[in-house]
N, C-alpha and C positions, 0 to 999 in steps of 0.2 A: 504494500500500500504506500509506503514511504520510500523515496529513493534520494540519492544524492547525499551531500554532507549534512550532518546534524550533530549538535552538541551531545556529549555523553549523557547529560542530565535529561535532555529531551528524549533520548532513546530509552532511558530508564522510565520516564513517565509513560511513554507509549507502551512499553512492555508491561508495565504494572497495570495500566488501564485495560489493556487487552486481556490480561490474565483475569482481572476482576469481571469483565464482561463475559468471559468464557464460563466462569462459575455460575452465572445467571442464565446461561443459554437454555438449560432444560426447562426452566420456568417459562421463558419467553416462547420457546418452540412449542410447548404444550398449548399455548394460547394463540399460536400463529403470529407471533411478533418477534421482535429482536431489537438490538441496538448495535451501533458501530461507532468507532472513534473517527471523527471528522478532522479535528485539528487540535494542536497544542499551541497556545499563544501565551508566552510568558507565564503568568500564574493562572491561566484559564484552560480548561479542557472543554471541547465542544463535541457533543455526542449527537447522533442522529437516531431517532426512534423509527423503527421499521414495522411494517405490517400493522397488525392490530394494536401494537403498543402506541402508535402515533395518536390514536384517539381514545385510548382506554382510560377509564376513570381510576383504575388501580395503578396506573403508571407513576403517579405521584408517590404512592406508597413504595413501590418497588425501587424507584429511582431515588427518591428522597431518603427513605429510611434504610435502603439497602446499598445501592451502588454509590450514591454520593457520599454516604457516611464512610464506606470502605475506602473510596478514593482519598478523602480528606484525612483519614487515619494513616494510610500508608504513604501518602504524598502531602505532607503538611505545607509544602510550598504552593500547592494549588488552592487558590482562594475562591475561585468561581467555576461553576459547572453550568454550561449553557446547552440548549438543545436546538437542533436544526430539524425541521420536519420536511 
């Protein structure tokens, strides 16, 4: 997904976020949805909600209490998580 030169810290952020998203894949796939990493910009991670996750009322719970919390715990330098639809 990412090519060319990137800082070691950016690579660590990408790897960690993708690892976290992978942990949630079974939940998403069971409901016909998903998420992917779109970009890392300084202290922000941008995710895209896919399929049924894009309009699901439970996405706030899964993302806010699950994915966002895990990202912020494992990557304290990330201050903001945004979503692209």
